[in-house]
C-alpha positions in Angstrom: 0.0 0.0 0.0 1.2 3.5 -0.8 2.1 5.5 2.3 0.6 8.7 0.7 -2.8 6.6 0.3 -2.6 5.5 3.8 -2.1 9.1 5.0 -4.9 10.3 3.1 -7.4 7.6 4.2 -6.2 8.0 7.8 -7.2 11.8 7.6 -10.4 11.2 6.4 -11.0 8.5 9.1 -9.9 11.0 11.8 -11.9 13.8 10.3 -15.2 11.7 10.5 -14.4 10.6 13.9 -13.8 14.2 14.9 -17.5 15.2 13.5 -19.8 13.7 16.2 -17.3 15.1 19.0 -17.3 18.4 17.4 -21.1 18.4 17.1 -21.2 17.3 20.7 -19.1 20.1 21.8 -21.1 22.7 20.0 -24.5 21.3 21.4 -22.9 21.7 24.9 -21.6 25.3 24.2 -25.1 26.0 23.0 -26.7 24.7 26.1 -24.2 26.6 28.5 -24.8 29.9 26.3 -28.4 29.5 26.6 -28.3 29.3 30.4 -25.7 32.0 30.7 -27.5 35.4 32.1 -27.9 38.1 29.5 -26.1 40.7 31.5 -23.0 38.5 31.7 -23.2 38.1 27.9 -23.6 42.0 27.5 -20.9 42.7 29.9 -18.2 40.4 28.1 -19.5 41.8 24.6 -19.1 45.6 25.8 -15.9 45.1 27.5 -14.5 43.3 24.5 -15.5 46.4 22.3 -13.9 48.7 24.9 -10.9 46.6 25.0 -10.4 46.7 21.2 -11.0 50.6 21.1 -8.4 51.0 23.8 -6.0 49.0 21.7 -6.9 51.2 18.6 -6.6 54.7 19.9 -5.9 57.2 17.6 -7.5 55.4 14.8 -10.8 56.0 13.0 -12.1 52.5 13.7 -11.5 53.0 17.6 -14.0 56.0 17.2 -16.4 53.5 15.6 -15.9 50.9 18.4 -16.3 53.6 21.2 -19.7 54.8 19.5 -20.9 51.3 18.9 -20.2 50.6 22.6 -22.1 53.6 23.6 -25.3 52.7 21.6 -25.3 49.0 22.8 -24.9 50.1 26.2 -27.4 52.6 26.0 -29.8 49.9 24.8 -28.9 47.5 27.4 -28.7 49.9 30.3 -32.3 49.0 31.9 -31.2 45.3 31.9 -27.7 45.9 33.3 -26.8 46.0 37.0 -26.0 49.6 38.2 -22.4 49.0 39.1 -22.0 47.6 35.8 -23.3 50.6 33.9 -21.2 53.0 36.0 -18.0 51.2 35.2 -19.1 51.2 31.4 -19.8 54.9 31.5 -16.6 55.7 33.2 -14.7 53.4 30.5 -16.4 55.3 27.8 -15.6 58.7 29.1 -11.9 57.8 29.5 -11.7 56.2 26.2 -13.4 59.2 24.4 -10.9 61.6 26.2 -7.9 59.4 25.2 -9.3 59.1 21.7 -9.3 62.9 21.2 -5.8 63.2 22.5 -4.6 60.3 20.2 -6.4 61.5 17.4 -4.7 64.8 17.7 -1.2 63.2 17.9 -2.1 61.0 14.7 -3.1 64.2 12.8 0.4 65.4 13.1 1.7 62.2 11.7 -0.5 62.5 8.4 -0.2 58.7 7.8 -3.1 56.3 7.9 -2.4 53.1 9.6 -3.0 49.7 7.8 -6.7 48.2 8.0 -8.1 51.6 9.4 -11.3 52.9 8.2 -11.0 55.0 5.1 -13.4 57.5 6.4 -14.3 59.0 9.9 -17.2 57.4 11.0 -20.5 59.7 11.7 -21.4 59.9 15.1 -24.6 58.1 16.3 -27.8 59.9 15.9 -29.1 61.8 18.9 -30.3 59.8 21.9 -28.4 56.8 21.3 -25.7 57.2 24.1 -23.9 60.4 23.5 
């Protein structure tokens, strides 16, 4: 038997053996996520956006991430614990100030970074977290 053929057959057997396990893992993940409290899902989501914005300060996409976080936070606010909304409000305020400072520094460099937005995002419409 040719070793190339044997290796190919082994990979196919291994893949088919992995499929039921992957399906079971996906079902278990879905079961856990379904039982997970919505406020914790939102907390993880909002802090992920805030962290990404912090890493991108000075770029146009940071402004977009900050604005999207503010809109999502405002929509979710009635369903979140007060302490969490305070933390997010404070983080948003700090990031907005840091973004303005970083944009001022970046404007002096006159060089667009790789994978940044090509245009400045429009601010969210009135009443959406600004």
